[in-house]
C-alpha positions as CSV (number, residue, x, y, z in Angstrom):
1,X,-67.3,-34.6,20.8
2,X,-64.9,-36.7,18.6
3,X,-61.2,-36.6,19.2
4,X,-60.7,-34.9,15.8
5,X,-63.3,-32.3,16.5
6,X,-61.9,-31.6,19.9
7,X,-58.4,-31.2,18.5
8,X,-59.8,-28.8,15.8
9,X,-61.4,-26.7,18.5
10,X,-58.1,-26.6,20.5
11,X,-56.1,-25.7,17.4
12,X,-58.5,-23.0,16.4
13,X,-58.3,-21.6,19.9
14,X,-54.5,-21.7,19.6
15,X,-54.5,-19.7,16.4
16,X,-56.9,-17.2,17.8
17,X,-54.8,-16.7,20.9
18,X,-51.7,-16.1,18.7
19,X,-53.8,-13.6,16.8
20,X,-54.6,-11.8,20.1
21,X,-50.9,-11.5,20.9
22,X,-49.9,-14.6,22.9
23,X,-46.2,-15.5,22.7
24,X,-45.4,-18.5,20.5
25,X,-43.0,-19.9,23.1
26,X,-45.8,-20.0,25.7
27,X,-48.3,-21.6,23.3
28,X,-45.8,-24.2,22.2
29,X,-45.1,-25.4,25.7
30,X,-48.8,-25.4,26.7
31,X,-50.0,-27.3,23.6
32,X,-47.0,-29.6,23.0
33,X,-48.9,-32.7,24.0
34,X,-52.1,-31.8,22.2
35,X,-50.2,-31.0,19.0
36,X,-47.9,-33.9,18.9
37,X,-50.1,-35.8,16.4
38,X,-51.3,-32.8,14.3
39,X,-51.3,-33.4,10.5
40,X,-51.0,-30.9,7.7
41,X,-54.5,-31.8,6.6
42,X,-55.9,-30.7,10.0
43,X,-54.0,-27.4,9.7
44,X,-55.6,-26.8,6.3
45,X,-59.1,-27.6,7.6
46,X,-58.7,-25.2,10.4
47,X,-57.5,-22.4,8.2
48,X,-60.5,-23.0,5.9
49,X,-62.9,-22.8,8.9
50,X,-61.3,-19.6,10.3
51,X,-61.7,-17.8,7.0
52,X,-65.3,-19.0,6.7
53,X,-65.8,-17.6,10.3
54,X,-64.6,-14.2,9.2
55,X,-60.9,-14.1,9.8
56,X,-59.2,-12.2,6.9
57,X,-57.0,-14.4,4.7
58,X,-54.3,-11.8,5.1
59,X,-54.4,-12.4,8.9
60,X,-54.0,-16.1,8.3
61,X,-51.0,-15.4,6.1
62,X,-49.4,-13.2,8.7
63,X,-49.8,-15.9,11.3
64,X,-48.5,-18.6,9.1
65,X,-44.9,-18.2,10.3
66,X,-46.1,-18.5,13.9
67,X,-48.1,-21.6,13.0
68,X,-45.0,-23.2,11.6
69,X,-43.0,-22.4,14.7
70,X,-45.6,-24.2,16.8
71,X,-46.3,-27.1,14.4
72,X,-42.7,-27.6,13.1
73,X,-41.9,-30.7,15.0
74,X,-45.0,-32.6,14.0
75,X,-45.0,-31.3,10.5
76,X,-41.4,-32.5,9.8
77,X,-42.5,-36.0,10.6
78,X,-45.1,-35.8,7.8
79,X,-42.9,-34.3,5.0
80,X,-44.2,-35.1,1.5
81,X,-42.7,-38.0,-0.2
82,X,-43.3,-39.0,-3.9
83,X,-41.4,-41.1,-6.5
84,X,-39.3,-39.6,-9.2
85,X,-41.4,-38.3,-12.1
86,X,-44.3,-37.5,-9.8
87,X,-45.2,-33.7,-10.0
88,X,-44.6,-33.3,-6.2
89,X,-41.2,-34.9,-6.5
90,X,-40.3,-32.5,-9.4
91,X,-41.5,-29.5,-7.5
92,X,-39.5,-30.5,-4.4
93,X,-36.3,-31.1,-6.4
94,X,-36.7,-27.6,-7.9
95,X,-37.1,-26.2,-4.3
96,X,-33.7,-27.7,-3.4
97,X,-32.0,-26.3,-6.5
98,X,-33.6,-22.8,-6.0
99,X,-32.4,-22.8,-2.4
100,X,-28.9,-23.6,-3.6
101,X,-29.1,-20.7,-6.0
102,X,-30.2,-18.4,-3.2
103,X,-27.3,-19.6,-1.1
104,X,-24.9,-18.9,-3.9
105,X,-26.4,-15.4,-4.3
106,X,-25.7,-14.7,-0.6
107,X,-22.2,-16.1,-0.8
108,X,-21.4,-14.1,-3.9
109,X,-22.7,-10.9,-2.3
110,X,-20.6,-11.6,0.8
111,X,-17.4,-12.2,-1.2
112,X,-17.9,-8.9,-3.0
113,X,-18.0,-6.8,0.2
114,X,-14.2,-6.5,0.5
115,X,-13.7,-5.2,-3.1
116,X,-13.2,-1.6,-4.0
117,X,-14.8,-1.2,-7.4
118,X,-16.7,-3.1,-10.2
119,X,-13.5,-3.8,-12.2
120,X,-12.2,-6.0,-9.4
121,X,-15.3,-8.2,-9.2
122,X,-16.0,-8.7,-13.0
123,X,-16.0,-12.5,-12.5
124,X,-18.5,-12.2,-9.6
125,X,-20.7,-9.9,-11.7
126,X,-20.8,-12.6,-14.5
127,X,-21.8,-15.1,-11.9
128,X,-24.6,-12.8,-10.6
129,X,-26.0,-12.5,-14.1
130,X,-25.9,-16.3,-14.4
131,X,-27.8,-16.7,-11.1
132,X,-30.3,-14.0,-12.2
133,X,-31.0,-16.0,-15.4
134,X,-31.7,-19.1,-13.5
135,X,-34.0,-17.2,-11.1
136,X,-35.9,-15.9,-14.2
137,X,-36.2,-19.5,-15.4
138,X,-37.8,-20.4,-12.1
139,X,-41.0,-18.6,-13.2
140,X,-42.1,-21.9,-14.7
141,X,-42.1,-23.5,-11.3
142,X,-44.7,-21.0,-9.9
143,X,-46.8,-21.1,-13.1
144,X,-47.2,-24.9,-12.9
145,X,-48.3,-24.6,-9.3
146,X,-50.7,-21.8,-9.9
147,X,-52.2,-23.1,-13.1
148,X,-52.3,-26.9,-12.4
149,X,-51.7,-27.9,-8.8
150,X,-53.7,-25.2,-7.1
151,X,-56.9,-25.7,-9.2
152,X,-56.8,-29.5,-8.4
153,X,-56.5,-28.7,-4.7
154,X,-59.4,-26.2,-4.9
155,X,-61.6,-28.9,-6.6
156,X,-61.1,-30.9,-3.4
157,X,-62.1,-28.0,-1.1
158,X,-58.6,-26.9,-0.3
159,X,-58.7,-23.2,-1.1
160,X,-56.9,-21.1,1.5
161,X,-53.4,-22.6,1.4
162,X,-53.2,-22.2,-2.4
163,X,-54.4,-18.6,-2.1
164,X,-51.8,-17.8,0.5
165,X,-49.0,-19.5,-1.5
166,X,-50.0,-17.5,-4.6
167,X,-49.7,-14.3,-2.6
168,X,-46.2,-15.3,-1.5
169,X,-45.4,-16.2,-5.2
170,X,-46.1,-12.6,-6.1
171,X,-43.9,-11.3,-3.2
172,X,-41.1,-13.6,-4.5
173,X,-41.6,-12.2,-8.0
174,X,-41.3,-8.6,-6.7
175,X,-38.1,-9.5,-4.8
176,X,-36.6,-11.1,-8.0
177,X,-37.7,-8.1,-10.1
178,X,-35.8,-5.8,-7.7
179,X,-32.7,-8.0,-7.9
180,X,-32.8,-8.1,-11.7
181,X,-33.1,-4.3,-11.8
182,X,-30.2,-3.9,-9.3
183,X,-27.9,-6.2,-11.4
184,X,-29.0,-4.5,-14.7
185,X,-28.4,-0.9,-13.5
186,X,-25.3,-1.5,-11.4
187,X,-23.1,0.7,-13.6
188,X,-25.2,3.7,-12.7
189,X,-24.6,3.2,-8.9
190,X,-21.8,3.8,-6.5
191,X,-20.1,0.5,-5.8
192,X,-20.6,0.4,-2.1
193,X,-24.3,1.3,-2.5
194,X,-24.6,-1.6,-4.9
195,X,-23.0,-4.0,-2.6
196,X,-25.2,-3.0,0.3
197,X,-28.4,-3.3,-1.7
198,X,-27.2,-6.6,-3.2
199,X,-26.6,-8.1,0.2
200,X,-30.0,-6.9,1.5
201,X,-31.7,-8.3,-1.6
202,X,-29.9,-11.6,-1.5
203,X,-30.7,-12.2,2.2
204,X,-34.3,-11.2,1.9
205,X,-34.9,-13.5,-1.1
206,X,-33.1,-16.4,0.5
207,X,-35.2,-16.1,3.7
208,X,-38.4,-15.8,1.7
209,X,-37.7,-18.8,-0.4
210,X,-36.7,-20.9,2.6
211,X,-39.9,-20.0,4.5
212,X,-42.1,-20.4,1.4
213,X,-40.7,-23.8,0.3
214,X,-40.9,-25.1,3.9
215,X,-44.6,-24.4,4.0
216,X,-45.2,-26.0,0.6
217,X,-43.1,-29.1,1.5
218,X,-44.6,-29.6,4.9
219,X,-48.2,-28.4,4.6
220,X,-49.3,-27.9,1.0
221,X,-47.7,-30.9,-0.7
222,X,-48.6,-33.5,2.0
223,X,-52.2,-32.3,1.8
224,X,-52.1,-32.6,-2.0
225,X,-50.9,-36.2,-1.8
226,X,-53.8,-37.0,0.5
227,X,-56.7,-35.4,-1.4
228,X,-55.7,-35.7,-5.1
229,X,-56.3,-39.1,-6.6
230,X,-53.9,-41.3,-8.7
231,X,-55.7,-40.6,-12.0
232,X,-55.6,-36.9,-11.3
233,X,-51.9,-37.0,-10.7
234,X,-51.4,-38.4,-14.2
235,X,-53.4,-35.5,-15.6
236,X,-51.4,-33.1,-13.6
237,X,-48.1,-34.6,-14.9
238,X,-49.4,-34.3,-18.5
239,X,-50.3,-30.6,-17.9
240,X,-46.9,-30.0,-16.2
241,X,-45.3,-31.4,-19.4
242,X,-47.4,-29.1,-21.6
243,X,-46.4,-26.0,-19.6
244,X,-42.7,-27.0,-19.6
245,X,-40.0,-26.9,-17.0
246,X,-37.1,-24.8,-15.8
247,X,-33.7,-25.1,-17.6
248,X,-32.3,-26.6,-14.3
249,X,-35.2,-29.0,-13.6
250,X,-33.9,-32.6,-13.4
251,X,-35.5,-34.4,-16.4
252,X,-38.5,-36.4,-15.0
253,X,-38.9,-40.0,-16.1
254,X,-41.1,-40.4,-19.2
255,X,-44.7,-41.3,-18.4
256,X,-45.7,-44.6,-19.9
257,X,-49.4,-44.3,-20.6
258,X,-51.8,-44.9,-23.5
259,X,-52.5,-42.0,-25.9
260,X,-55.0,-39.8,-24.3
261,X,-58.3,-39.2,-26.0
262,X,-60.0,-35.9,-26.0
263,X,-62.0,-35.9,-22.8
264,X,-65.7,-35.5,-23.0
265,X,-67.2,-33.4,-20.2
266,X,-69.2,-35.4,-17.7
267,X,-72.9,-34.8,-17.6
268,X,-72.9,-32.5,-20.6
269,X,-76.4,-31.1,-20.6
270,X,-78.5,-30.8,-23.7
271,X,-77.6,-27.7,-25.7
272,X,-74.1,-27.4,-24.3
273,X,-71.1,-27.4,-26.7
274,X,-68.4,-29.6,-25.3
275,X,-64.8,-28.6,-26.1
276,X,-61.5,-30.0,-24.9
277,X,-60.9,-27.3,-22.3
278,X,-64.5,-26.6,-21.2
279,X,-68.1,-26.2,-22.3
280,X,-70.4,-23.4,-23.4
281,X,-74.0,-22.9,-24.1
282,X,-74.7,-21.4,-27.6
283,X,-75.7,-18.1,-25.9
284,X,-72.5,-18.0,-23.8
285,X,-70.2,-18.8,-26.8
286,X,-71.8,-16.2,-29.1
287,X,-71.8,-13.5,-26.4
288,X,-68.1,-14.3,-25.6
289,X,-67.1,-14.1,-29.3
290,X,-69.0,-10.8,-29.6
291,X,-67.3,-9.4,-26.5
292,X,-63.8,-9.9,-27.7
293,X,-62.0,-6.6,-28.4
294,X,-61.4,-7.7,-32.0
295,X,-63.4,-8.5,-35.1
296,X,-63.0,-12.1,-36.3
297,X,-64.1,-13.7,-39.5
298,X,-63.7,-17.4,-40.3
299,X,-63.3,-18.8,-43.8
300,X,-63.4,-22.6,-44.1
301,X,-61.1,-24.9,-46.1
302,X,-63.3,-24.4,-49.2
303,X,-62.7,-20.6,-49.0
304,X,-66.3,-20.1,-47.9
305,X,-67.2,-17.4,-45.3
306,X,-68.7,-19.4,-42.4
307,X,-68.8,-16.9,-39.5
308,X,-68.1,-13.4,-38.3
309,X,-68.4,-11.8,-34.9
310,X,-70.6,-8.9,-34.1
311,X,-68.6,-6.8,-31.7
312,X,-70.0,-3.5,-30.4
313,X,-67.7,-1.3,-32.4
314,X,-67.0,-3.4,-35.5
315,X,-64.3,-2.0,-37.7
316,X,-65.3,-3.4,-41.1
317,X,-68.9,-3.8,-42.0
318,X,-70.2,-7.4,-42.3
319,X,-73.7,-8.5,-43.1
320,X,-75.3,-12.0,-42.9
321,X,-75.5,-12.0,-46.7
322,X,-71.8,-12.9,-46.8
323,X,-72.3,-16.2,-45.0
324,X,-71.8,-19.0,-47.6
325,X,-70.1,-16.6,-50.0
326,X,-66.7,-17.4,-51.5
327,X,-64.1,-15.1,-49.8
328,X,-62.7,-14.1,-53.2
329,X,-66.0,-12.4,-54.0
330,X,-65.7,-10.3,-50.8
331,X,-62.6,-8.5,-52.1
332,X,-62.1,-6.1,-55.0
333,X,-61.0,-7.8,-58.2
334,X,-57.5,-6.2,-58.1
335,X,-56.7,-7.7,-54.8
336,X,-58.1,-11.3,-55.3
337,X,-54.7,-12.6,-56.4
338,X,-53.3,-11.5,-53.0
339,X,-56.1,-13.4,-51.2
340,X,-55.5,-16.5,-53.3
341,X,-51.7,-16.4,-52.7
342,X,-52.2,-16.2,-49.0
343,X,-54.7,-19.0,-48.9
344,X,-52.5,-21.2,-51.1
345,X,-49.6,-20.6,-48.7
346,X,-51.8,-21.5,-45.7
347,X,-53.1,-24.7,-47.4
348,X,-49.6,-25.8,-48.4
349,X,-48.1,-25.1,-45.0
350,X,-45.7,-22.5,-46.3
351,X,-47.1,-19.9,-43.9
352,X,-49.2,-20.0,-40.7
353,X,-49.8,-16.3,-40.3
354,X,-49.7,-12.9,-42.1
355,X,-50.2,-9.4,-40.8
356,X,-51.0,-5.9,-42.3
357,X,-51.8,-2.5,-40.8
358,X,-53.6,0.4,-42.3
359,X,-54.7,3.9,-41.3
360,X,-58.5,4.2,-41.4
361,X,-60.1,7.6,-40.5
362,X,-57.3,8.5,-38.2
363,X,-57.1,5.1,-36.5
364,X,-54.4,2.5,-36.8
365,X,-55.9,-0.9,-37.7
366,X,-54.0,-4.1,-37.3
367,X,-55.2,-7.0,-39.5
368,X,-53.9,-10.5,-39.0
369,X,-54.7,-13.8,-40.8
370,X,-54.1,-17.2,-39.3
371,X,-54.2,-20.7,-40.7
372,X,-56.5,-22.8,-38.6
373,X,-55.3,-26.4,-38.4
374,X,-56.5,-29.5,-36.6
375,X,-54.3,-31.2,-33.9
376,X,-53.1,-33.4,-36.7
377,X,-52.1,-30.4,-38.8
378,X,-54.8,-30.6,-41.4
379,X,-55.9,-27.2,-42.8
380,X,-59.4,-26.3,-41.6
381,X,-59.6,-22.7,-42.7
382,X,-58.5,-19.1,-42.2
383,X,-59.2,-16.7,-39.4
384,X,-59.1,-13.0,-40.0
385,X,-58.6,-10.9,-36.8
386,X,-58.9,-7.1,-37.0
387,X,-58.1,-4.8,-34.1
388,X,-57.9,-1.0,-33.5
389,X,-54.5,-0.6,-31.9
390,X,-54.4,3.2,-31.8
391,X,-54.8,3.5,-28.1
392,X,-52.8,0.4,-27.4
393,X,-49.7,2.0,-29.0
394,X,-50.0,4.9,-26.5
395,X,-49.6,2.6,-23.5
396,X,-46.5,3.2,-21.4
397,X,-45.2,2.0,-18.1
398,X,-47.3,-0.4,-16.0
399,X,-50.9,-0.5,-14.7
400,X,-51.4,-3.3,-12.2
401,X,-54.7,-5.2,-11.8
402,X,-55.6,-3.5,-8.6
């Protein structure tokens, strides 16, 4: 058995013993020598194997804090390090700033404890609102991780840590949501009740952020730096730039690279339609367009009808006879001038969209027109999108995915 394989078996046994109720202090002393050289990558591999062997991901997450207590010393020797402008450096700088906001939040809540009413803490309330706005801005931080960094880790077989971190992101979101609600509705509360709930919320959020960022800085990010390649980091940086940053993010250095060409998918098989963000077979693309909960019709730059979708419950009748027909001929004569004016505005750049809504047999129909333009801004045509919004307008409250 190799040294690495043996270490993995010992570490797996350690986690299982923690799972069975062993005290972290006992485990830490017993395995101090064995764990002195453990790396973040090995922890990730072990978590992947445990999930494959049947341990629920939720159990891995519950044990994560205990893992860190045992591994803390060795992990801190391996903390991620990346140059300014690197996506990991940007994320870690945001961690520092968010922790400072959380600390300010706790301090502000503490300073308000001795007051008697809201009038005596008006300045503090303004500062609370300021901190709440910055915490709202932090959503960009989590979106970049979830939509760019995590998928690249998954491509390299690292699936469990991103999944656990995403779950924690949602817990952080819920904590922030409760904080925002508390600040927004403070006038409807007794002052002392507000102060008590504010302090509880501030402490909980600060503890959660501290724990979460520690895991990312010491496990997730070092692993990412090991498995993701240099060229991939350039793509990640470009995608971070596209999604945008928080208002408090230190401006990362500009990337000096050649203009990127639209990537062509590797090994595009015959019959596949390559697009910038993926590929489809003809059958997949057609089925997807027909599954959309809207009717779409595309008119090209010469005002010729080129395509319409065939959704299950199409609102307005379309037949294949309209393909190749001038769009002006598809409308009553008295409304052709409106069609022409809209198309002229699209072609000239005066407008990019227009919307109408009508009542049709007791249903409210929302009809939108969009100018379709190339990346260079050249007019390619017009897209008509029709949607029955009768039931949508009745929606109230929330309905979560699960």
